[in-house]
C-alpha positions in Angstrom: 103.4 77.2 90.1 105.2 79.2 86.9 109.0 79.5 86.9 110.2 82.9 84.5 113.3 84.7 84.4 113.5 88.6 83.6 113.1 90.0 80.0 112.8 93.6 78.6 113.9 96.7 80.5 112.4 99.4 82.9 112.7 103.2 83.4 115.9 102.8 85.4 117.4 100.0 83.5 115.9 97.0 85.5 115.4 94.3 83.7 111.3 93.4 83.4 109.7 90.1 85.0 108.9 87.8 82.2 105.1 87.6 80.5 103.9 84.9 83.1 105.4 86.8 86.4 103.5 89.7 85.0 100.5 88.2 84.3 100.4 86.8 87.8 101.4 89.9 89.8 98.6 92.2 87.0 95.9 91.1 89.5 97.4 93.1 92.1 97.4 96.5 90.4 93.4 96.3 90.2 92.9 97.9 93.5 96.7 99.0 94.7 94.8 101.2 97.7 93.4 98.0 99.0 96.5 95.6 98.4 99.2 94.2 100.6 102.7 93.8 99.3 104.9 91.7 101.6 108.5 90.6 101.2 111.2 88.4 102.8 114.6 89.8 103.3 117.3 87.6 103.0 117.4 85.6 99.9 114.4 88.1 98.5 115.7 91.6 98.6 119.2 90.5 99.4 121.6 87.7 98.1 122.6 84.7 100.7 126.3 85.2 102.0 128.3 82.6 103.9 128.4 85.5 106.5 125.0 86.8 107.8 126.4 89.8 109.4 127.4 90.8 106.1 124.2 90.3 104.2 123.0 94.1 102.7 119.9 94.7 100.6 120.2 95.0 96.7 121.2 98.4 95.4 117.3 99.9 94.8 115.8 98.0 97.3 115.2 100.6 99.6 114.1 103.0 97.0 111.5 100.4 95.9 110.3 99.6 99.1 109.6 103.7 99.2 107.9 103.6 95.8 105.4 101.0 96.4 104.6 102.4 99.8 103.2 105.5 97.7 101.1 103.3 95.6 99.7 100.4 97.6 97.7 100.2 100.9 100.1 98.1 103.1 104.2 97.3 102.1 105.9 95.5 104.4 109.2 93.4 104.9 109.1 90.2 107.3 112.2 89.0 108.3 114.0 86.5 110.6 116.8 89.3 111.1 116.2 91.5 114.3 113.9 94.6 113.5 117.0 97.1 114.4 118.9 95.2 111.5 115.9 96.0 109.3 115.7 99.7 110.4 119.4 99.8 109.9 119.8 98.8 106.3 116.1 99.3 104.9 115.8 102.5 106.6 113.1 104.7 108.4 111.5 108.2 108.5 109.6 110.5 106.1 110.9 108.4 103.1 110.2 105.0 104.6 107.0 105.9 106.7 104.5 103.7 104.7 107.3 100.6 104.6 106.5 98.1 107.9 109.6 96.3 109.2 108.6 93.0 110.9 111.7 91.1 112.7 112.2 87.9 114.5 109.5 86.2 112.0 106.7 88.7 113.6 108.6 89.0 117.6 109.2 92.5 116.6 107.7 95.5 114.9 109.2 98.6 113.8 106.9 101.8 113.5 108.1 104.7 111.0 110.4 106.3 113.9 112.2 103.2 113.7 111.1 102.3 117.3 110.7 98.6 118.1 108.2 96.9 119.5 108.3 93.3 121.0 105.3 90.9 120.9 103.8 90.1 124.6 104.8 87.2 126.1 108.7 87.2 124.1 110.3 89.0 127.2 110.3 86.1 129.6 112.2 84.2 127.1 115.3 86.2 126.8 117.4 84.7 129.5 116.3 81.3 128.2 117.7 82.6 125.0 121.0 84.2 126.4 121.8 80.7 128.0 121.2 78.7 125.0 123.6 81.5 123.0 126.1 81.1 125.7 126.0 77.2 125.7 126.2 77.1 122.1 129.0 79.4 121.3 131.0 77.5 124.1 131.1 74.1 122.3 130.3 75.1 118.4 133.2 73.7 116.3 135.6 76.1 114.4 133.5 77.6 111.2 129.5 77.5 112.7 128.3 80.6 113.7 126.1 81.1 116.4 124.2 84.6 115.7 122.4 86.2 118.6 119.3 88.0 118.2 118.7 89.1 121.6 115.2 87.0 121.1 116.3 84.9 119.3 119.7 82.7 118.3 120.7 81.0 115.0 123.2 78.2 114.6 124.8 78.4 110.9 126.6 75.8 109.1 127.1 77.2 105.9 131.2 77.3 106.4 131.2 74.4 107.8 129.0 71.5 106.4 130.9 69.1 108.1 129.3 70.1 111.5 125.7 69.9 110.4 125.0 66.8 112.5 127.0 68.7 115.5 124.7 71.6 115.0 121.1 69.5 114.9 122.2 67.4 118.3 123.3 70.7 119.9 119.8 72.4 119.2 117.9 69.5 120.4 119.8 69.5 123.3 118.7 73.1 124.0 115.2 72.2 122.6 115.2 70.0 125.9 116.9 71.9 128.3 115.2 75.2 127.8 111.7 74.7 125.9 112.8 76.7 122.8 111.3 75.9 119.8 113.8 74.8 116.8 113.1 76.2 113.2 114.9 74.9 110.3 116.5 77.6 107.8 119.3 77.7 105.0 121.8 75.4 106.4 120.9 77.0 109.7 118.6 76.0 112.7 116.7 78.7 114.8 115.9 78.7 118.4 113.0 81.0 119.1 110.1 81.0 122.1 107.4 78.7 121.6 105.0 81.3 120.8 102.3 80.7 117.8 103.8 83.6 115.9 105.7 82.9 112.1 105.2 84.9 109.0 101.8 83.2 108.5 100.2 85.3 111.8 102.4 88.7 110.6 100.8 88.4 107.2 97.4 88.0 108.3 97.9 90.7 110.8 99.3 92.9 107.8 96.7 91.8 105.4 94.2 93.3 107.6 90.8 94.5 105.0 93.0 94.4 102.0 91.0 92.8 99.1 94.5 91.6 97.7 97.8 90.6 99.1 101.2 89.1 97.5 103.9 87.5 99.5 107.6 86.9 98.2 110.0 84.5 99.8 112.5 81.8 99.0 112.8 79.7 102.4 111.0 76.7 104.5 110.0 79.7 107.0 108.5 81.6 104.3 106.0 78.4 104.2 103.5 79.6 106.4 102.9 83.1 105.0 102.4 81.3 101.3 100.0 79.2 103.5 98.4 82.3 105.2 97.9 84.3 101.7 96.3 80.9 100.1 93.5 80.4 102.8 92.8 84.5 103.0 92.4 84.2 99.5 90.3 81.3 99.9 88.3 82.7 102.7 88.0 86.5 101.5 90.4 87.9 99.6 89.6 88.7 95.8 93.6 88.0 94.5 96.4 86.5 96.1 99.7 85.6 95.0 102.6 84.1 96.3 106.2 84.2 94.6 108.8 81.7 95.4 112.5 83.2 95.0 114.5 80.3 93.8 118.2 79.5 93.6 120.5 76.5 93.6 119.7 75.8 97.2 116.0 76.2 97.2 113.8 73.3 98.8 111.4 71.9 96.3 108.5 72.7 98.8 108.9 76.4 98.4 108.4 76.5 94.5 105.8 73.8 94.9 103.6 76.4 97.6 104.0 79.3 95.1 101.7 80.8 92.7 104.8 82.4 90.2 108.9 82.1 90.8 111.6 83.9 90.0 115.2 83.6 89.9 116.9 85.0 92.8 116.8 88.3 94.6 117.7 90.3 91.4 114.5 89.0 89.8 112.2 89.6 93.0 113.4 93.1 92.9 112.4 93.6 89.4 108.9 92.1 90.0 108.3 94.5 92.8 110.0 97.4 90.8 107.6 96.7 87.9 104.7 96.8 90.3 105.7 100.3 91.5 106.0 101.4 88.0 102.8 100.2 86.8 100.5 101.6 89.9 99.6 105.3 90.5 100.5 107.2 93.0 97.9 107.2 96.4 96.4 110.6 97.1 96.8 109.9 100.7 100.4 109.0 100.6 
């Protein structure tokens, strides 16, 4: 795993990735039409914030994604956010027709019109999620945020670190009561339906027949995506690159699992912008 920060400059004034990062990404430029570029949202295209409801993509992120979609075979954002949130803040329609938005770790998929489709078997868990959300909100101590996502619910204790033990115990109680599955995140725990869907399964589906793939992510929930790229590379991909987007909170396992790392969403966006600048526009776009 290589670490690096940005140096130099691009045509729009954004700093370029360091040479180590550019070298790692350069293999994705061999055949852009057959390459998948996939990114996380929080902590990768958007800074981590105290209140998850206030998270927004970095300025220029929407344009960079659209530019990538004009140049690479597959471009997608895969997030724990609901699909509707991604559509609202990353866009849909003609300017974003080539960007696939996947919410709730693969439970929700958006098409180019912004319409959301839900994975089979998910809807039957909606009432269990609603019940868990009500129960958690009824007992949450001050400072703990219970984020309802419709088909998932997340307990955040970033603004109340002393409540971590309560959150862990409360989530464990809901797991036992409902059959939902708990997934760790950044100062948070999320309850989701017990389905074989995660960022790894999403990456496998997105990559399809591509000959190269890249995934950028910052958190433990991104490890299945890193593993999917690595295993696909070992199996049939000619080129696979995983990029850890790091900050002071990053779990060591994230950096250890990646081929290369950058510092924070700013450098992640710079790396994506550099790829868009280097690749020619595809005829079919």
